[in-house]
N, C-alpha and C positions, 0 to 999 in steps of 0.2 A: 565506572568502567566504560570502556570503549567497545562498541560492537564492531567486529570485523566481518565484512561480507565476503564469503568465499564463493565467488561466482561459478567456479568450476567444480564445486562439490554439491551435487544434486541428489535429491531423493525422489524416486518415482516407483511407487508400489501399486499403482492403479493400471490395470490392463485395459487396452482398448476393448470396446464392446460394440455389438451391432445394435443400433437404436431402431432401425426399421429396414424393411425391404420394399422397394417400389416395383410392382409388377409391370408387365407390358400394359400399354393403354388398352382400355376395353375395346373389344371388336372381334372380328372373325379373322383368323390367320390361316392363310391358304398355303399350299405347297411352295416351298422355297422362300417363303417370307421370313424375315428376321424377327425374333422376339427379344426385346431388350429388357433387362432387369438391372436395377441399381441397388447395391447394398450400402447402407449408410452407417458409418461408424461414429463413435463418440469423439474421436480425434483422428488426425492424419495417421495413416498406416503405410508401411512399406511392404510391397509384395515381391516375393521371389517365387519363380515357378508359375504354375497355371492352376490356381484353385478353380473350383466349379460349384455351381448352385444346382442342387437337385430339385426337380419338380415332376409332378405326375400328370401325364396326358392320358385321359381315360384310366387305364389301370397299369400303364407302362411308365417306368421311371426314365426320365430324360435328364440331360445335364446341359446347362448354359455355361459356356466357358468364359473365364476372365479375359477381358480384352484391354482394359485401361483403368487408370485411376491411382496407381501407386504414388505415394507421397501426398495424397489428398485423403479426405474423409469419405469419399464416395468411390466405390469400385463398381465398374460396369461389366456386365456379363451378357452374352448373346447366344441364341440358339436359332438354327434354321429349321423350319418345319419340313419333315420328310413326307413322302407320299403314303405313309402308313399311319400317320398321326391323326387321331380323331378324338375330340372331346366336346360333347354338346352341352355340358353343364358347367364348364369352367375348369381350368387347371388348378392344381393345388401345389403350392410352393413348400418344400420340405426343409425343416430344420434338423440338424445344424448345417452350416456351410461346410462343404467337403474340401479339405486342404489339397487332396490329390497329390501329396508329396511336397507341397510348397510350404511357405511360411507367410503369415500376416502378422505384423508386429509394429509397435512404436519403437523408440530408440532402444528400449531394454526389455519390454514385456510382450509376450505373445498375446494375440487377441483371443477373447472368448468367441465362440462360433455359433452359439445358439441364438435364436430370435423367435419372435412371435410371427407366425405366418400371416401375411396380409390377406384380405378378401380379394380373391381373383376369380370369382364365380362368373364374371362377365367377360373373361378372356377365353374365347371359344376357338377351337382348333378344327379345321376342316381340310387337313392335308391329304387325307385319303380320297376326298371328293374330287371328281374331275373338274378341271378348270380350263377355260379358253386361253390359249397361249398366243394365238395369232388370228387375225381377221384379214381375209383377202376380199376386197370389194370388187365390183365390176370395173373393168378398165375405163379410164377417162375417155369419154366419147359422148356423142349425142344419140340417145336411144329413141327409136320410133315405135309406133303402134305395132304390137306383136313381138317386139324384141324382148329378150330375157335379161333381167338384172340378176346376176348370180353372186351370191355371197358364200364363201367357204370359211367355216370356223374350224380351227385346229385345236383339239384338246390335248392335254398332257398324257392321256391314256385312252385306249379304245373305249367307246361308249355304245350303249344299246339305246336306240330311239324307238319309242312307241307313239302311236298317234301322229298328230301333225303340229309339232311345235313351230313357232314362227318368230320372225324378227320384225320389229316395228320400224317403218320408214316414214319419212315426211317428204312428200313430193309436192312442191309448191304450196306448202301449208296444209295439205290434205294427208291424212293418215292412210297408209297402205301397208300391206303385210307380205313379206317374203316367206313363203311356207317351206317346211322341210321337204326335201326331194329324195336324198339318198345319203348313205354313209354309215348307217347303223352297223356296228361291229368293227368300225375303224376309228382312227383319230380325226379324220377329216369329214365334216358334215356339211352338206350342200343345202342352201336355202335359195329360193327363187321367187322373183316377182316378174310377171309378164306385163309390160306396159299396155295400159288400156286407153280407150277413148277418153279424152278430157284431161289426161295426165300432162302436166306442163310445168317445167321448172328450169328457168334459164340461168340460175346461179348455183345449181348443184343440189342434189338431194341430200338428206341427212339420215343417218342410221342411229337409232337409240341403242345404248350400250347394255342391253339386257335381253335375254331370251324369254319369250312368253311361251309357257308350256302348252297353253290352249287345250288343256285336258289330256295332254300326252305326258311323256316322261323321257328323261335322259339320265341314264345311270351307267355305272361301270359293272364289271362282272360279278361284284359282290353286293350289288344293289345300293351302293353309295350314290346319292343324287348329285348331279352336276351342279356346280355353283353357277347361277344364271347370269350374274353380272359379269361384265368383262371390261378390260381397259382398252381404250382406243388410243394408241400412241400417236396417231395422225388423224386429223379430221377425215371423215368419209365424204368426199365430194365428187360426184360424177355427173354426167349429162350436161357438161359445160356448153 
């Protein structure tokens, strides 16, 4: 007998399945930062609509929305941290995947949606904590004995300051401190250093990108502590 191969007559009874879920990278996620999740399937799947991945921040269910991956075996989901999200002991990713009215399937079979939740205990969320969104350094100039170097830090929400937090400066390789002056109860907090005898820096001072509490505190109205590190989008160089 001769075997005849019928290439267009196919049999597929195996549904796609989720083999694993990759959580966001370990770290602390602040207000408005994206959290990326990857859902890995046993085969390429096609997506119609907008499925979503449920996860728990603190005790609140949030959803990461599908953004890409149709016709591959990896679907990508994203969530932006809000200013009420807080979780100090790690988020929990919830099974099953929520279709949200959409479909996920191979050529003929719908995918199963359950999965084993990965360990995401090191994915910390501090969206409710105040963060520094802008730093205004002293104007470019040469500062003399007795002149003030003012630094204004803008937070994303009003903060209450107690004690005398400070910023660490390097002036000619010598550590100096700009101390808290004013701004408690607002979003703009002023720090100041007054140039002293012996201070000299001909190629520009430097500002370290972290607040030192120095025994004080910076919190919002519900006692969430401010995140002390901040990003410097431009080098802080003054006193040229």
